Residue frames as qw, qx, qy, qz and C-alpha x, y, z in Angstrom:
[[0.099, -0.075, -0.258, 0.958, -1.25, 0.42, -11.37],
 [0.090, 0.649, 0.724, -0.216, -4.65, 1.74, -10.37],
 [0.189, 0.512, 0.353, 0.760, -6.36, 4.59, -12.14],
 [0.335, -0.761, -0.103, -0.546, -7.71, 6.02, -8.92],
 [0.078, -0.495, 0.667, -0.551, -6.78, 6.28, -5.25],
 [0.437, -0.229, -0.865, 0.093, -7.63, 3.42, -2.84],
 [0.389, -0.466, 0.119, -0.786, -10.44, 4.26, -0.53],
 [0.411, -0.250, 0.715, -0.507, -11.81, 2.70, 2.65],
 [0.860, 0.196, 0.177, -0.436, -14.39, 0.61, 0.79],
 [0.690, 0.511, -0.510, -0.054, -11.62, -0.98, -1.31],
 [0.068, 0.421, -0.813, 0.397, -9.71, -2.07, 1.77],
 [0.617, -0.059, 0.556, -0.554, -12.87, -3.40, 3.45],
 [0.874, 0.345, -0.081, -0.333, -13.85, -5.34, 0.31],
 [0.498, 0.536, -0.672, 0.111, -10.27, -6.77, -0.05],
 [0.178, -0.331, 0.797, -0.473, -10.11, -7.91, 3.53],
 [0.747, 0.102, 0.381, -0.536, -13.56, -9.54, 3.35],
 [0.826, 0.430, -0.283, -0.228, -12.62, -11.36, 0.08],
 [0.317, 0.501, -0.768, 0.241, -9.32, -12.47, 1.46],
 [0.428, -0.205, 0.698, -0.536, -11.06, -13.83, 4.65],
 [0.845, 0.247, 0.150, -0.450, -13.67, -15.65, 2.55],
 [0.711, 0.524, -0.461, -0.092, -11.03, -17.12, 0.21],
 [0.247, 0.467, -0.781, 0.334, -8.65, -18.34, 2.89],
 [0.766, -0.365, -0.409, -0.336, -11.37, -19.55, 5.21],
 [0.712, -0.245, -0.470, 0.461, -9.29, -19.12, 8.37],
 [0.296, -0.904, -0.181, 0.250, -8.60, -16.46, 10.93],
 [0.584, 0.596, 0.015, 0.552, -6.36, -13.66, 9.83],
 [0.404, -0.680, -0.108, 0.602, -3.96, -11.24, 11.44],
 [0.427, 0.782, 0.225, 0.395, -3.95, -8.09, 9.19],
 [0.496, -0.459, -0.038, 0.736, -0.92, -5.80, 9.69],
 [0.292, 0.831, 0.334, 0.334, -1.52, -2.24, 8.59],
 [0.346, 0.108, -0.167, 0.917, 0.17, 1.08, 8.75],
 [0.023, -0.534, -0.580, 0.615, -1.71, 4.02, 10.28],
 [0.008, -0.130, -0.469, -0.873, -2.94, 5.45, 7.00],
 [0.401, 0.103, 0.354, -0.838, -6.40, 6.97, 7.61],
 [0.686, 0.156, -0.472, -0.532, -7.91, 4.70, 4.97],
 [0.492, 0.081, -0.848, 0.177, -6.68, 1.68, 6.97],
 [0.034, 0.025, 0.650, -0.759, -7.95, 3.03, 10.26],
 [0.564, 0.130, 0.043, -0.815, -11.39, 3.71, 8.82],
 [0.659, 0.135, -0.664, -0.325, -11.50, 0.20, 7.24],
 [0.300, -0.004, -0.872, 0.388, -10.79, -1.47, 10.53],
 [0.273, 0.106, 0.453, -0.842, -13.57, 0.52, 12.19],
 [0.632, 0.186, -0.271, -0.702, -15.95, -0.46, 9.50],
 [0.586, 0.137, -0.792, -0.099, -15.06, -4.06, 9.56],
 [0.124, -0.046, -0.811, 0.569, -15.43, -4.16, 13.31],
 [0.427, 0.141, 0.245, -0.859, -18.76, -2.32, 13.18],
 [0.701, 0.180, -0.436, -0.535, -20.00, -4.88, 10.61],
 [0.774, -0.338, 0.452, -0.288, -18.95, -7.67, 12.88],
 [0.758, 0.459, -0.458, -0.064, -16.74, -9.44, 10.34],
 [0.825, -0.512, 0.231, -0.064, -15.30, -12.38, 12.32],
 [0.920, 0.023, 0.173, 0.350, -11.89, -14.09, 12.34],
 [0.469, 0.690, -0.073, 0.547, -9.87, -10.85, 11.99],
 [0.570, -0.681, -0.118, 0.444, -7.25, -9.48, 14.30],
 [0.381, 0.868, -0.018, 0.317, -5.53, -6.21, 13.46],
 [0.676, -0.463, -0.010, 0.573, -1.93, -5.24, 14.30],
 [0.251, 0.967, 0.042, 0.007, -0.52, -1.82, 13.62],
 [0.707, 0.301, -0.139, 0.624, 2.95, -0.91, 12.42],
 [0.359, -0.577, -0.239, 0.694, 4.68, 1.72, 14.60],
 [0.203, 0.901, 0.140, -0.358, 4.19, 5.33, 13.49],
 [0.404, 0.805, -0.414, -0.130, 7.56, 5.43, 11.77],
 [0.675, -0.357, 0.641, 0.079, 9.25, 2.14, 11.11],
 [0.574, 0.634, -0.347, -0.386, 10.53, 1.99, 7.55],
 [0.008, 0.388, -0.921, -0.021, 12.64, -1.15, 8.39],
 [0.434, 0.167, 0.833, -0.299, 9.28, -3.02, 8.86],
 [0.614, 0.662, 0.385, -0.190, 7.84, -1.82, 5.63],
 [0.553, -0.230, 0.460, 0.655, 10.67, -2.11, 3.05],
 [0.384, 0.636, 0.514, 0.428, 8.65, -0.56, 0.21],
 [0.129, -0.960, -0.152, 0.196, 8.92, 2.77, 1.91],
 [0.422, -0.552, 0.410, 0.591, 12.65, 3.07, 0.99],
 [0.435, 0.257, 0.681, 0.529, 11.81, 2.21, -2.63],
 [0.108, 0.871, 0.456, 0.147, 9.08, 4.88, -2.79],
 [0.302, -0.875, 0.041, 0.376, 11.40, 7.40, -1.10],
 [0.472, -0.269, 0.531, 0.650, 14.22, 6.74, -3.58],
 [0.323, 0.481, 0.661, 0.477, 11.87, 6.96, -6.57],
 [0.002, -0.925, -0.374, -0.068, 10.10, 10.17, -5.41],
 [0.286, -0.924, 0.097, 0.235, 13.08, 12.05, -3.96],
 [0.435, -0.460, 0.582, 0.511, 15.97, 10.85, -6.17],
 [0.404, 0.145, 0.776, 0.462, 15.06, 9.20, -9.40],
 [0.119, 0.672, 0.621, 0.385, 11.92, 11.27, -10.23],
 [0.279, -0.612, -0.344, 0.655, 12.67, 14.34, -8.16],
 [0.039, 0.526, -0.166, -0.833, 13.02, 16.72, -11.14],
 [0.175, 0.179, 0.856, 0.453, 11.07, 14.71, -13.65],
 [0.404, 0.397, 0.212, -0.796, 8.29, 16.52, -15.41],
 [0.500, 0.278, 0.803, 0.167, 6.12, 14.16, -17.56],
 [0.009, 0.049, 0.458, 0.888, 5.05, 15.40, -20.98],
 [0.531, -0.276, -0.287, -0.748, 1.49, 14.37, -20.14],
 [0.593, -0.322, 0.521, -0.523, -0.45, 12.61, -17.39],
 [0.957, 0.142, -0.050, -0.247, -1.13, 9.41, -19.45],
 [0.679, 0.478, -0.495, 0.255, 2.58, 8.80, -19.63],
 [0.277, -0.670, 0.492, -0.482, 3.19, 9.20, -15.87],
 [0.920, -0.230, 0.241, -0.206, 2.24, 5.57, -14.82],
 [0.909, 0.332, -0.113, 0.225, 4.84, 4.15, -17.28],
 [0.240, 0.729, -0.382, 0.515, 7.50, 6.52, -15.90],
 [0.555, -0.555, 0.420, -0.456, 6.73, 5.56, -12.37],
 [0.987, -0.043, 0.144, -0.050, 6.76, 1.79, -13.09],
 [0.713, 0.523, -0.277, 0.376, 10.15, 2.16, -14.92],
 [0.078, -0.705, 0.449, -0.543, 11.49, 4.02, -11.84],
 [0.748, -0.402, 0.359, -0.387, 10.27, 1.34, -9.50],
 [0.986, 0.160, -0.009, 0.042, 11.88, -1.35, -11.57],
 [0.411, 0.771, -0.409, 0.265, 15.34, 0.19, -11.64],
 [0.411, -0.636, 0.589, -0.281, 16.44, -1.08, -8.22],
 [0.977, 0.028, 0.198, -0.068, 16.20, -4.64, -9.55],
 [0.776, 0.501, -0.128, 0.363, 19.36, -3.89, -11.48],
 [0.171, 0.636, -0.412, 0.630, 20.94, -1.91, -8.62],
 [0.690, -0.332, -0.631, 0.125, 21.04, -4.16, -5.52],
 [0.318, -0.005, -0.413, 0.853, 22.60, -1.40, -3.39],
 [0.348, -0.251, -0.066, -0.901, 19.19, 0.36, -3.58]]
């Protein structure tokens, strides 16, 4: 779990490292999060080659299965949870995200 939010520079650096490591053209599929849109603009402006970008539809949870997991965790499992303090919150979230492993219906 990260200790800070992901920003445009993080995405740009990740895609550049991935491209260098794999050494072949990539098709990068992204959702329409503003950080992703800004990263694509920056990568294109920098002229990074060998990248093609494809966008998920505006609302398509069936194409991004983690969305249902996040939704279940936020709106069901942790809906009324109030952590004792913020340092404990990451552990609570991790535990919540692991629960569906034992509950295949989720």
